[in-house]
C-alpha positions in Angstrom: 0.0 0.0 0.0 1.2 3.5 -0.9 0.1 4.7 2.6 2.6 2.5 4.4 5.3 3.3 1.9 4.6 7.0 2.7 4.7 6.4 6.4 7.9 4.3 6.5 9.8 6.5 4.1 11.7 8.8 6.5 12.1 8.1 10.2 12.6 4.3 9.9 13.9 4.2 13.5 10.6 5.3 14.9 8.7 2.9 12.6 11.0 0.0 13.8 10.4 1.0 17.5 6.6 1.1 16.8 6.6 -2.5 15.6 8.9 -3.6 18.5 6.6 -2.1 21.1 3.5 -3.5 19.2 5.1 -6.9 19.3 5.9 -6.6 23.0 2.3 -5.5 23.7 1.0 -8.5 21.7 3.3 -10.8 23.5 2.3 -9.3 26.9 -1.5 -9.6 26.2 -1.1 -13.2 24.9 0.9 -14.2 27.9 -1.8 -12.7 30.2 -4.4 -14.7 28.3 -2.2 -17.9 28.7 -1.9 -17.4 32.5 -5.7 -16.8 32.8 -6.4 -20.0 30.8 -4.0 -22.0 33.0 -5.5 -20.6 36.2 -9.1 -21.3 34.9 -8.1 -24.9 34.1 -6.7 -25.5 37.7 -8.1 -22.9 40.1 -7.1 -24.8 43.2 -3.4 -24.4 42.2 -3.6 -20.7 43.0 -4.2 -21.4 46.7 -1.5 -24.1 47.1 2.2 -23.3 47.7 4.4 -20.9 45.8 3.0 -21.8 42.4 0.0 -19.5 42.9 2.1 -16.6 44.0 4.4 -17.1 41.0 1.5 -17.1 38.6 0.0 -13.9 40.0 3.4 -12.2 39.8 3.9 -13.3 36.2 0.4 -12.0 35.4 1.1 -8.6 36.9 4.5 -8.3 35.1 2.9 -9.3 31.8 0.1 -6.9 32.3 2.5 -4.0 33.1 4.6 -4.9 30.0 1.4 -4.9 27.9 0.2 -1.5 29.2 3.6 0.2 28.9 4.3 -1.3 25.4 0.9 -0.3 24.2 1.2 3.3 25.4 4.7 3.5 23.8 3.4 2.1 20.5 0.4 4.5 20.5 2.6 7.4 21.4 4.9 6.6 18.4 2.0 6.2 15.9 1.0 9.9 16.1 4.4 11.3 15.4 5.1 8.8 12.6 1.9 9.8 10.8 2.2 13.5 11.4 5.9 13.7 10.5 5.1 11.8 7.3 2.3 14.2 6.5 4.6 17.1 7.2 7.3 15.6 4.9 4.8 15.2 2.0 3.4 18.7 2.6 7.0 20.1 2.4 7.7 18.2 -0.8 4.4 19.4 -2.3 5.0 23.0 -1.4 8.6 22.8 -2.8 7.3 21.0 -5.9 4.6 23.7 -6.4 7.2 26.4 -6.2 9.4 24.5 -8.7 6.8 24.5 -11.5 6.1 27.4 -13.8 2.9 29.4 -13.6 1.3 27.9 -16.6 1.8 24.3 -15.3 0.3 25.3 -12.0 -2.7 26.7 -13.8 -3.1 23.4 -15.6 -3.0 21.4 -12.4 -5.7 23.6 -10.9 -6.2 25.4 -7.6 -8.9 23.0 -6.5 -6.7 19.9 -6.8 -3.8 21.5 -5.1 -6.0 22.7 -2.2 -7.7 19.3 -1.8 -4.3 17.6 -1.6 -2.7 20.0 0.9 -5.8 20.2 3.1 -8.3 17.4 2.7 -6.0 14.5 1.8 -3.4 15.3 4.5 -6.1 15.7 7.1 -7.5 12.2 6.2 -4.1 10.7 6.6 -3.6 12.4 10.0 -6.9 11.0 11.2 -5.7 7.5 10.3 -3.0 7.5 13.1 -5.1 5.7 15.7 -6.6 3.1 13.3 -3.2 2.3 12.0 -1.8 1.9 15.5 -4.6 -0.4 16.7 -4.4 -2.4 13.4 -0.6 -2.8 13.9 -1.0 -4.0 17.5 -3.9 -6.3 16.6 -1.7 -7.9 13.9 1.0 -8.6 16.5 -1.6 -10.1 18.9 -2.8 -12.3 16.0 0.7 -13.6 15.5 1.3 -14.6 19.2 -2.3 -15.8 19.7 -1.8 -18.1 16.6 1.3 -19.5 18.2 -0.6 -20.3 21.4 -3.5 -21.8 19.4 -1.0 -24.0 17.5 0.2 -25.4 20.8 -3.4 -26.2 21.9 -4.8 -27.5 18.6 -3.0 -27.3 15.2 -6.4 -28.3 13.6 -8.1 -25.3 15.0 -5.3 -23.1 13.8 -5.6 -24.4 10.3 -9.3 -23.9 10.3 -8.8 -20.3 11.6 -6.3 -19.6 8.8 -8.6 -20.9 6.2 -11.5 -18.7 7.4 -9.1 -15.7 7.7 -8.0 -16.3 4.2 -11.6 -16.4 2.9 -12.3 -13.1 4.8 -9.2 -11.5 3.3 -10.2 -12.7 -0.2 -13.7 -11.2 0.4 -12.1 -7.9 1.2 -9.6 -8.0 -1.7 -12.4 -8.9 -4.1 -14.1 -5.5 -3.4 -10.9 -3.5 -2.8 -10.9 -2.1 -6.4 -14.6 -1.1 -6.1 -13.9 0.5 -2.7 -10.8 2.3 -4.0 -12.6 3.6 -7.2 -15.6 4.8 -5.2 -13.5 6.6 -2.6 -11.4 8.2 -5.3 -14.5 9.4 -7.1 -15.9 10.6 -3.8 -12.8 12.6 -3.2 -13.0 14.3 -6.6 -16.6 15.3 -6.1 -15.8 16.5 -2.6 -13.1 18.7 -4.1 -15.8 20.1 -6.5 -18.1 20.6 -3.6 -15.4 22.5 -1.7 -14.9 24.8 -4.7 -18.6 25.4 -4.9 -18.8 26.2 -1.1 -15.9 28.6 -1.5 -17.8 30.3 -4.4 -20.9 30.6 -2.1 -18.8 32.4 0.5 -16.8 34.6 -1.9 -19.9 35.5 -4.0 -22.2 35.9 -1.0 -23.2 39.5 -1.8 -23.9 38.7 -5.5 -26.0 35.7 -4.6 -28.0 37.7 -2.1 -29.1 40.0 -5.0 -30.4 37.2 -7.2 -32.5 34.3 -6.0 -32.0 32.5 -9.4 -28.3 32.8 -9.2 -28.3 31.7 -5.5 -30.5 28.7 -6.3 -28.2 27.6 -9.2 -25.1 28.0 -7.1 -26.7 26.1 -4.2 -27.9 23.4 -6.5 -24.3 22.9 -7.9 -22.9 22.6 -4.4 -25.7 20.2 -3.2 -25.3 18.1 -6.4 -21.6 17.7 -5.9 -22.2 16.8 -2.2 -24.9 14.3 -3.2 -22.6 12.6 -5.8 -19.7 12.4 -3.2 -22.2 10.9 -0.7 -23.3 8.3 -3.3 -19.8 7.2 -4.0 -19.0 7.0 -0.3 -22.1 4.9 0.2 -20.9 2.5 -2.5 -17.6 2.1 -0.6 -19.4 1.8 2.7 -21.8 -0.9 1.4 -18.9 -2.9 0.0 -17.0 -2.7 3.2 -20.1 -3.5 5.2 -20.7 -6.7 3.2 -17.1 -7.7 3.8 -17.4 -7.1 7.5 -20.7 -9.1 7.7 -19.2 -12.0 5.7 -16.1 -12.0 7.9 -18.3 -12.1 11.0 -20.3 -14.9 9.6 -17.1 -16.8 8.8 -15.8 -16.3 12.3 -19.0 -17.6 13.9 -19.0 -20.4 11.4 -15.5 -21.3 12.5 -16.6 -21.4 16.2 -19.6 -23.5 15.4 -17.3 -25.9 13.4 -14.9 -26.2 16.4 -17.7 -26.8 18.9 -20.2 -28.9 17.0 -18.4 -30.6 14.2 -14.8 -31.3 15.2 -15.7 -33.5 18.2 -17.7 -35.7 15.9 -14.8 -36.0 13.4 -12.1 -36.5 15.9 -13.0 -37.8 19.4 -9.6 -36.7 20.8 -10.4 -33.1 19.9 -13.2 -33.0 22.4 -10.7 -32.8 25.2 -9.3 -29.5 24.0 -12.5 -28.0 22.6 -13.0 -25.6 25.5 -9.4 -24.2 25.3 -9.6 -24.1 21.5 -12.8 -22.1 21.4 -11.5 -19.7 24.0 -8.2 -19.3 22.1 -10.0 -18.8 18.8 -12.3 -16.1 20.4 -9.2 -14.4 21.8 -7.6 -14.6 18.3 -10.7 -13.3 16.5 -10.9 -10.2 18.7 -7.8 -8.6 17.1 -8.8 -9.9 13.7 -12.1 -7.9 14.0 -10.0 -5.0 15.2 -8.0 -5.1 12.0 -11.2 -5.4 9.9 -12.7 -2.4 11.8 -9.7 -0.3 10.9 -9.8 -1.2 7.2 -12.3 1.5 6.0 -10.3 4.4 7.6 -7.0 2.9 6.4 -8.4 2.4 2.9 -9.6 6.0 2.7 -6.2 7.2 4.0 -4.5 5.0 1.3 -6.6 6.7 -1.4 -5.5 10.1 -0.1 -1.9 8.9 0.0 -2.2 7.8 -3.7 -3.5 11.3 -4.5 -0.6 13.0 -2.8 2.0 10.8 -4.5 0.3 11.3 -7.8 0.3 15.1 -7.4 4.0 15.0 -6.3 4.9 12.9 -9.4 2.9 15.4 -11.5 4.9 18.3 -10.1 8.1 16.4 -10.7 7.2 15.8 -14.3 6.6 19.4 -15.1 9.0 21.2 -12.8 11.7 23.3 -14.4 15.2 22.5 -13.5 17.4 25.5 -14.2 21.0 25.1 -15.0 23.3 27.5 -13.0 23.2 31.0 -14.4 26.6 31.6 -15.9 28.9 33.8 -13.8 30.0 35.6 -16.9 26.4 36.4 -17.9 25.5 38.7 -14.9 27.4 40.1 -12.0 26.9 37.9 -8.9 24.0 36.0 -10.7 23.1 33.7 -7.8 22.3 36.8 -5.7 19.8 37.9 -8.4 20.0 40.8 -10.8 20.1 44.2 -9.1 19.5 46.6 -12.0 19.3 46.8 -15.8 19.7 49.3 -18.6 17.2 47.7 -21.0 15.0 44.6 -21.2 14.4 43.3 -24.7 11.7 41.0 -26.1 12.7 39.8 -29.6 10.0 38.3 -31.8 8.4 36.7 -28.7 5.4 34.5 -29.1 3.4 32.8 -26.4 0.5 30.4 -27.0 -1.8 28.9 -24.3 -2.8 25.9 -26.4 -4.6 22.8 -25.1 -8.3 21.8 -25.0 -9.1 23.8 -28.1 -7.5 27.0 -26.8 -4.8 28.5 -29.0 -4.9 32.1 -28.0 -1.7 33.9 -27.3 0.4 36.9 -28.2 3.1 37.7 -30.7 5.3 38.1 -32.4 6.2 41.0 -30.0 9.4 43.0 -30.2 9.7 45.4 -27.3 12.4 47.3 -25.4 11.9 48.5 -21.8 14.5 51.0 -20.8 15.5 52.0 -17.3 13.5 54.9 -15.8 10.7 54.7 -18.3 7.0 55.0 -17.6 5.2 52.7 -20.1 1.4 52.3 -20.4 -0.1 49.2 -22.0 -3.6 49.7 -23.4 -6.1 47.6 -25.2 -9.5 45.9 -25.0 -10.4 43.2 -22.5 -9.0 39.9 -23.6 -6.6 41.4 -26.1 -3.5 39.9 -24.4 -2.3 42.7 -22.1 -2.0 40.6 -19.0 -0.4 37.8 -20.9 2.2 40.2 -22.2 2.9 41.4 -18.7 3.4 37.8 -17.5 5.9 37.1 -20.3 7.7 40.3 -19.5 7.8 39.3 -15.8 9.3 35.9 -16.7 6.2 34.1 -15.4 5.3 32.7 -18.9 8.1 31.2 -20.9 7.9 32.3 -24.6 6.9 29.7 -27.1 9.2 31.4 -29.6 11.6 34.3 -29.5 13.9 35.4 -26.7 14.1 37.7 -23.7 17.4 39.4 -22.8 18.7 41.9 -20.3 21.4 44.3 -21.5 22.1 42.0 -24.4 22.4 38.8 -22.4 19.8 36.0 -22.8 17.6 35.3 -19.8 15.7 32.1 -20.8 16.1 29.5 -19.6 19.1 29.4 -17.2 18.8 32.9 -15.7 15.1 33.2 -15.3 15.1 33.1 -11.5 17.7 35.9 -11.4 15.8 37.9 -14.0 12.6 37.8 -11.9 14.5 39.4 -9.1 14.2 42.6 -11.1 10.5 42.6 -10.8 7.8 43.5 -8.2 4.2 43.5 -9.3 0.6 44.0 -8.4 -1.5 41.9 -10.7 -5.3 42.3 -11.3 -5.9 39.1 -9.3 -3.3 40.0 -6.7 -3.0 38.2 -3.4 -2.3 40.3 -0.3 0.0 38.6 2.2 -0.3 40.0 5.7 3.4 39.3 6.2 5.9 41.3 4.2 7.7 38.3 2.9 11.1 38.8 1.4 11.5 42.2 2.9 14.5 42.2 5.3 14.8 45.8 6.2 12.1 48.5 6.5 12.9 52.2 7.1 10.2 53.4 9.5 10.3 56.9 7.9 9.9 55.4 4.5 6.9 53.4 5.7 5.3 56.4 7.4 5.6 58.5 4.2 4.2 55.8 1.9 1.3 54.9 4.2 0.4 58.6 4.2 0.8 58.9 0.5 -1.5 55.9 0.1 -3.9 57.5 2.6 -4.1 54.4 4.8 -2.0 55.6 7.8 -5.2 55.5 9.9 -6.1 52.0 8.8 -2.9 50.0 9.0 0.4 49.9 10.9 3.5 48.0 10.2 4.2 45.7 13.2 7.2 43.3 13.2 7.3 43.2 9.4 3.6 42.6 8.9 0.4 44.6 8.3 -1.7 45.1 11.5 -4.8 44.4 9.3 -5.7 43.5 5.8 -9.5 43.6 6.3 -10.0 46.6 4.2 -11.9 47.6 1.1 -10.7 46.3 -2.3 -9.2 49.7 -3.2 -7.4 50.0 0.1 -6.1 46.4 -0.1 -4.7 47.2 -3.5 -2.9 50.2 -1.9 -1.4 47.8 0.6 -0.3 45.5 -2.2 1.4 48.5 -3.9 3.1 49.3 -0.6 4.4 45.7 -0.3 5.6 45.8 -3.9 7.5 49.1 -3.4 9.0 47.8 -0.1 10.8 45.1 -2.1 12.9 47.9 -3.6 13.2 46.3 -7.0 14.0 48.4 -10.2 11.0 47.3 -12.3 7.4 47.8 -11.1 4.6 46.0 -13.0 1.0 47.1 -12.4 -2.0 45.4 -13.9 -5.0 47.9 -13.9 -4.0 49.0 -10.4 -6.0 52.2 -10.5 -9.2 50.5 -11.6 -10.5 50.0 -8.0 -9.6 53.5 -6.8 -12.0 56.5 -6.5 -11.5 59.3 -9.0 -9.8 61.6 -6.6 -7.2 59.1 -5.5 -6.8 57.8 -9.1 -5.8 61.3 -10.1 -3.4 61.5 -7.2 -1.9 58.2 -8.3 -1.1 59.4 -11.8 -0.1 62.9 -11.0 1.7 62.5 -7.7 2.5 58.9 -6.8 3.9 57.7 -10.2 6.4 60.6 -10.2 7.5 59.7 -6.7 7.9 56.0 -7.7 10.0 57.0 -10.7 12.0 59.4 -8.5 13.0 56.4 -6.3 14.7 54.9 -9.3 12.0 52.5 -10.6 10.8 51.7 -14.1 7.1 51.3 -14.3 5.1 49.2 -16.8 1.4 49.6 -16.2 -1.8 48.3 -17.8 -4.4 51.1 -17.8 -7.7 52.1 -19.4 -7.5 55.7 -18.1 -7.2 57.6 -21.4 -7.2 60.9 -19.6 -3.7 60.2 -18.3 -2.2 58.5 -21.4 -0.1 61.6 -22.1 1.9 61.1 -18.9 3.6 58.0 -20.2 6.9 58.0 -22.0 5.5 55.4 -24.3 2.1 53.8 -24.9 1.9 50.2 -26.1 -1.4 49.1 -27.6 -2.4 45.4 -27.7 -5.1 44.1 -30.0 -5.7 40.4 -30.7 -2.4 39.5 -29.3 -0.4 41.8 -31.5 1.4 44.9 -30.3 1.5 48.4 -31.7 4.2 50.7 -30.4 
């Protein structure tokens, strides 16, 4: 099972100790059972001589060993599972950051969220069932040894019945796995619909028809997930009932049939039945843990599949040549010009073949460049290519005459800070090592949010603001990075007319005075004249 491969890959020492303590707990419980059976067979021996005292002492020692070993095993199971989940989370986060934006878009936000939240949570919840199943298996081993000493025939019958029960489970395992996998996919769809219900709450309140359709979509996804889970539940329930039937059939065979077949067996029938019942208890424990473990295994398969997908599409950059840029591993610090030469980019896939190009464009240090065009014309795509987020399908990108793609892409991106139209506002100022308090005060005042937000220990005191104010905070964060090229995607669109005017007439000159080049998408034709150059995009082609 992929689940156990996931759990055992890493801290093998803890896994080994878990099995050692589980074995010790199984041995202790079996020896306790053996002593009880011996005392029940000859109760008078407990009151005669030192034998009774010695048996009681052994029982107490075995019981203490069982309790301590069980506590140790259970104590180890949680860290084993949680550390495994942590390791896979780390690999997935690193894998996500190693892929390019276009590949991450193809994988899909819903799938990534489901893996990092739902699947890892399901595996975390499997710690207790796995621990009990492991201990139960060890008890089965030692109980089988004891049963073999009493009656090899009963042991053979028990193994036959156990094999039939195992076969019944395996026969439905593919059905269960497929159903659980489908349930997970529909649960991810439901989660996306629920997120839409929350994010679009205001819009849905304004339209009963829209709200009804959105609610129906979420309910339908939930119903389909429930149906798949019920298929798995019914298959597992049938397996459990068949296993129970087989176990009772085994006991009936030992009690009613075997004494008729073998007269010598009647002498040990009582001990055999008791031993089989002791043996079936942990077997039922294993069967009871199967549904949770099966669900966790499906989640483990999803995590491993996503990790392999990230590995298959991740970009491995060769070291940026030392001669290409000064101290390249530290990132590029500045530029004189950035050039796009006959650059093309195509989305492709699933009937989509929209893109831009060929584009030949030069961005010079200190310029203010406005990019204009209709919605869907390719403006944002051009910005993503310029920022190094989309790799050109054809053509090349260079800085000061030196090629960027593919080896120096990471260093090239260090020239950029950006506020995209679909920006995400981090409450923490990640990547910003030093903040001048006076600079912060001035920019918070310029952005007119000094009464709304403070900078405390490198983070915003609050990000619960209006859309326009959140965008101002995003601009503050981008400026705080102190990078030479600032990219803005329709930044002023969410600002009121007064502040929009202030942005164009006052803030942009200050930003340029701080030594930055600005490339901005805008529809504000009243301010086009302020740009050094205006680049118009139509149908993916560029007019300078």
